[in-house]
C-alpha positions in Angstrom: 133.3 100.9 47.5 133.6 102.3 50.9 132.9 105.9 49.9 130.2 105.3 47.3 126.4 105.0 47.6 124.7 101.7 48.3 122.1 100.9 45.5 118.9 99.1 46.7 116.7 98.2 43.7 113.2 97.5 44.8 109.9 96.1 43.4 108.3 96.9 46.8 107.9 93.2 47.6 108.4 91.7 51.1 111.7 90.1 50.0 112.9 93.5 48.7 112.0 95.1 52.1 114.1 92.4 53.8 117.1 93.4 51.6 116.6 97.0 52.7 117.7 96.1 56.2 121.0 94.8 54.8 121.4 97.9 52.6 120.9 100.2 55.7 123.3 98.1 57.7 126.0 98.3 55.0 125.4 102.1 54.5 125.8 102.6 58.3 128.9 100.5 58.4 130.6 102.6 55.6 128.8 105.8 56.5 127.5 106.3 52.9 124.1 107.1 51.5 121.5 104.8 50.0 120.0 105.1 46.5 116.6 103.5 46.2 115.7 102.5 42.6 112.4 101.3 41.3 112.0 100.4 37.6 108.6 100.7 36.0 108.1 98.4 33.0 107.5 100.2 29.7 104.0 99.1 28.7 103.5 98.5 25.0 100.4 98.3 22.9 98.9 99.4 19.6 96.4 102.2 19.9 95.1 101.2 16.4 93.5 98.1 17.8 91.5 100.3 20.3 92.0 97.7 23.0 93.6 100.1 25.5 91.5 102.7 27.2 94.6 104.7 27.7 97.9 105.0 25.8 101.0 103.1 26.9 102.6 106.4 27.8 99.6 107.3 30.1 99.8 103.9 31.7 103.5 104.3 32.3 103.0 107.7 33.9 100.3 106.3 36.1 102.6 103.4 37.2 105.4 106.0 37.9 103.0 108.0 40.0 102.0 104.9 42.0 105.7 104.0 42.5 106.4 107.5 43.7 103.6 107.2 46.3 105.0 103.9 47.5 108.5 105.4 47.6 107.2 108.3 49.7 105.4 105.9 52.0 108.6 103.8 52.3 110.7 106.8 53.1 108.3 107.9 55.9 108.9 104.5 57.6 112.7 104.6 57.4 114.3 105.6 60.7 117.8 106.5 59.6 120.1 109.5 59.5 121.6 108.3 56.3 121.3 110.3 53.0 118.6 108.6 51.0 118.0 109.3 47.3 115.1 107.9 45.3 115.1 107.2 41.6 112.2 105.9 39.4 113.1 104.8 35.9 111.1 103.4 33.0 112.3 100.4 31.0 113.7 96.9 31.5 114.6 96.3 35.1 117.9 94.5 34.4 119.1 97.2 32.0 118.1 100.1 34.2 119.6 98.6 37.4 122.8 97.8 35.6 123.0 101.3 34.2 122.7 102.7 37.7 125.1 100.1 39.2 127.8 100.8 36.6 127.4 104.6 36.6 130.5 105.0 38.8 128.5 106.5 41.7 127.5 103.1 43.3 129.9 101.2 45.5 127.6 98.2 46.1 124.2 96.8 45.1 122.0 95.1 47.7 119.3 93.3 45.9 116.6 90.7 46.9 116.5 87.3 45.3 113.1 85.9 44.6 114.3 82.4 44.9 112.7 81.0 41.7 113.5 77.4 40.9 112.7 74.8 38.4 110.6 75.7 35.3 109.7 79.1 36.8 113.5 79.9 36.9 113.8 79.3 33.2 110.6 81.1 32.1 111.4 84.4 33.9 114.5 86.6 33.9 116.3 86.4 37.2 117.0 90.0 37.9 119.3 89.4 40.9 121.3 86.8 39.0 121.8 89.1 36.0 122.9 92.0 38.2 125.3 89.8 40.2 126.9 88.6 36.9 127.1 91.9 35.0 127.5 94.7 37.6 131.0 96.2 37.9 130.7 96.7 41.7 130.1 94.1 44.4 126.5 92.7 44.7 124.9 91.4 47.8 122.0 89.1 47.0 119.6 88.7 49.9 117.3 85.7 50.3 
């Protein structure tokens, strides 16, 4: 863990930004780099129904472009000497984060918890909980 990259998955929320401070602190402590990962949902639709003005692939590419712009903006605000790598993937957030976390290049995941409770907790996948349970490396969940 002490020689491998810190993975910080982000959805660009305020809670995720709060977790970034912890990721930077851990990376500084171990003198390792940070890998920033954003996952774009794979849109789905049926072009035969003529409901979509654009295809799901075009929509996904547009979402990836917007994510890249936000990633660039985020990087311009970081005041760190650490090596920072950015990755944008398309697919299910849990699957893609776990694939990156379990790739062997990641020593720790620092992820934000969105703190859902009650019915909302049962209706939506808790990404942080799934990562904490299934990642092969240590996971720091930040509230």
